[in-house]
N, C-alpha and C positions, 0 to 999 in steps of 0.2 A: 214835729216842729215845722212851722211854715217857712217858706223861702225868705219871708221878711225877717223872721227871727234868726235864720241862718246867716243872712247878710249882716244883721246887727251884731251877731256873735263874732263873725270874722273881723268886722271893723273894730270891735272891742279888743280882740287879740292883737291886731296891728297897733292900735292906740297904746296898749299896755307895753308892747314890745318897744315902741319909740320912747315911752316914759322910762322904762328900765335902762335903755341905752343911754338916755340923758343922765340917769343916775350913776352911770359909770360902769355898768355891767356889760359883759359880752352875752348876747342873747340869741337863742335859737328857738324858732317857733315851729310847732307841729312836728316834733321829733318822735319817731316810733320807739317805744320800749320793747325790745325783742328778747325772747328767751329761746336760745338755740336757733331753730329755724322758724319760730313762731312770732308773729306780730301780736303782742299782748294788748297794748293800748297806745293812744297818742298822748304825748305830754304837751300841753298847750304852750307853755314857755319853759325853757331851761335856762337858768341864769348862771353865769360864772363871774365871780368877783375876786379881785386881788387887793388886799389892804396893806400888806407888808410883804417882805421877802420870804417870810415863812408861812403866812396865813392865806389860805384860799377858801372861798365859800361857793358851794354849788347849791342851787335852789330850784325846786320844781314848783311851778305855778299852775293852779287849776282855775279856769275862768268860766263863770256862768252868768250870762246876761239874759235872763228869762223873767217872765212874770212870776213864776213859781220856781225859784232857783234851787230849792231843797238844799240850802247852804249847810245845814248841820250834817246831812248825809255826805256832802262833799268834803267836809272836814275829815270824816273817817276814811273816805277814799284817798284823800291826799296824804294823810298820815301813813297809810299803807304803802302808797307809791313812794314816799320819801324813804321808807325802810327798804323797799325793793331796789331802788336806785342807789341807795347808799349815800345820799346827799345830806348836806348839813342842815338845810332848812326847807320848810314847805310853806307855801302861801296859797290861800284861797281868795280870789277876787270875785265878788258877787254883787248882784243888784239888790240883795237883801240889805235892809238898813237896821235890823234889830240888834241892839247892843248884846242881847243874850247870845246871838250867833258869834259875835266877837269873843265873848267871855268863854263860850264853849270851845272855841278854837284855842284860846290861851291855855285852858286846862289840858288840852290834848297836844300841846306843843306845836300848834299850827297857827300862823299869823293870818287873820281874816281882815281883808280890806273891804269896807262896806260900800253900799250903793252910792252914797254921796261922793265919796272919793272916786269911784269908778266913773261917774258921770262927769266929774271935773276933768279927768284924764281924757275922756272921749271928746269933750267940748274943746279942749286945747290941742287936739290931734291935727297935725298938718298932713293931709292926705297926699300931697304932692312931694313930700320930702324924701320918700324912698319908694323903690319898687316893692310891691306887696308880695307875700309868699305865693299867692295865687298867680300873680303876674310872672313871678320867677318860674313856676312850674310850666306855665304856658310857653315861656321862652325856650325851655330846654327839651322840647318834644323831640322824638326821633332817637336814633341809635348812633353809636360811635362808628366813625369811618375806619379807625384803626382796629377796633375789635367789635365785630358785628353782633356779638352776644351781649354787648353793653347797651342798655336802654337808659338814657340819661335821667329820666324822671325817677325810675326805681333806684338807679345807682346813687342818685343824690339823697333819696330817702334813707338808703342803707348807710350812707356816710354819716348822716345826722344820728342814726341809731348807734353807730360805733362810738361817736363822740360822747353821747350821754350814757353809754353802756359801761364805760370804765376808761379812765385815763392812765395809761402806762406806756412803756416802750413798745409793746405790741401794737397799741393804737397808733403811736407815732409812725411805726413802720408801715401800717396799713395806709396811712395818709400819704406817706412818701411814695408808695406804689401808685396811689391815686393821682398824685402830682405828676408822676412819670407818664401815665396814660394821657393826662390832659396836655402836657407839654408836647407829646407826640401828635395829639389831635390838633393842637394849635398850629403846628408846622404843616400838618397834612391838609388842613382845611382853610388856611389863609387867615388865621386868627379871628374867627367868627365871634361875635359878641357873646352868645350863650356859653361858649367854651371859656372865654376870658372871665366871665362872671363865675363859672364853676371853679376855675383855677384859683381865683382870689379866695373863694369860700374854703376850698380844701387846704390852701396855704394857711388860712386863719385857723382852721381846725387843728392842723399840724402844730402851729405855734402854741395854741391853747394846751394841747396835749403835752408838749415839751415843757411849758410853764408849770403845769401841775406836777409832772414827773420830777422836774428838777428841784422842787421845793425841799425835798429831803436831803439834798446834798449841795444846795446853793452856798452854804457857809464853808465848804471845803476850800482848800487851796486850788488854784487854777489847774495845776498838773493833775490833781486827783479828780477834778471835774472832767477834764479831758478823757481820762480813763473811763469814768462813769458813762459819759455820753457815748463814747466810741463803742464800748462793749454793749451798751444797751441798744444802740442802733444797728450793731452788727449781729448780735445774738438774740435780741428780744428780751423780754422780761425774765426769762429763765436764766440768762447769763451764760458765760462760756463753759462753766463746769457742767451744767445740765446739758448743754448742747453736745459736749464730748461724751457724756454718759449715754445719750440717745444714739450717737454714732456707734459707740462701742457695742451697745445692745443690738443694734441692727446688724452689725458685722458678725457678732457672735451667733445670731440666728442664721445668717447665711452660712457660716462655717459649720454649724451643727446640722444643717440640712444638706451638707455636702456640695453646696454651690459656690463655695469660696475657700481657697486654701490660705495659708499664712501670707504667702507672697501677694495674693490678690487683695487680702484685707489691708495689708500695709499700703499698697498702691491706692486703694480706694480712699483710705483715711488721709493719705498724703494729698490726693486730688481734692478732697473736700476741704481740707485746711487751706490749700492754695486758693480755692475759689473764695473762701471767706476773707483771706488776706487781701485779695484783689478788690473786694468790696470797699469802696473809699469812705468808710464811716469817719475816718479822721478829719476829712474836709469839714463835716458838720460838727464833729466833736470839738475841734479847735476853735471854730467860730463861736459856737453857742456857749462855750465854757468861759468866755471873756465876761468880765463884770458888766460892761456896757450892754452886751448882747442879752445877758440874762435879765438885766434891768428893764429892757424894752420889749420883751417877748409879748407881754399882755397888750401893751399899747399898739404894737404893730399888728397883732391879731385883730384888734378892734378896727384899725384902719383898713386892713384888707377886707374885712366883713362889710364895712361901710362902702368901699369901692364896689363890691359885688352887687349891692342893692342901690347904687346911685342911679337916678333917672337918666343922667347923661354919663354914659360909661367912659371912664378914663382908661386908655389902653396902656399896656405895660411900658411902652416907650415914654409915656407921659407921666408915669408915677413919680412920687417923691424919691429922692436918691436913696433913702433908707429902705424903701420898698424894693427899688431896683436891685439893691445889694442882696436882698433875700432871694429874689427871683433868679438873679445871676448865680448865687451860691447853689441853688437847687439845680440849675442847668449844669453847673460844673460837676455836681455830685452825680448826675445821671449821664455825664459825658456828652452833653448837648451844647451846640454853639449858642452861647448867650446872646451874641450879636443878632441872631435871627429872631430872638424873642424880645429883647429890650433895646 
């Protein structure tokens, strides 16, 4: 592929990202689909939509803007990607204009958006409306000051991979750790713009993960939701019972190897439980269990994502009050002075 076609392809992806954002989706561009430690493929666009308190839709989008887009082959490819990702829908956007391609997609459960539509989207694309994905990567070069092993470009790519790889409490907790690192980096570096952009993005990923995870218990009473949130954020997806089973298994192995007696086992178990109890999951559980908080998770995620890609960056102290409340809550959760951030 020539550089000209590469540039056109990237512009097409950005144009479609803007289009789907305008349609009300939360959109991630260029996310890696990973299997264990392997990078399998790039997902051109990953969409997340919320239509009701119970229903969420995840969509993978494959985009080909070429003279010979091989659109029917892309239908097969995207159908397989949908199954691998476990998402609800798949879309192929192509420069092909043949109705047969669209019909072939319909037979295989893949929506095909043809060339005329694609061209209309590109023609209406506002190139100055958002920072592009390429510009974002250029902005976040270098490594963390707090953790020299963290290189921001790769770290960001891995964060996107976690988001599309599965939305559950484990993902929520991964993003909470990411937010902690970024808050520390923010304070250590004097709130540099690249770190603020990453902070907004990871907060948006955290909120999307919470929104998807909470859909299964959003209809419960507030008290029951507090328990669900608190246990999920404290113990992860496995829950408290599985966590205790793992602890007991590890302690039994120590005992059988002669490295721990009954007294030592009791003390270790007590220490571990005390550490878990100190983990302030209730702060988040009580906030996000409220009806109003649950209702606005998705909208707030879209706002934080929009802030991250804004050409003129809004700093945390200048955010809307609802966004400040989330940032402050996360500062409280990690025991950091919110006044130094917002």
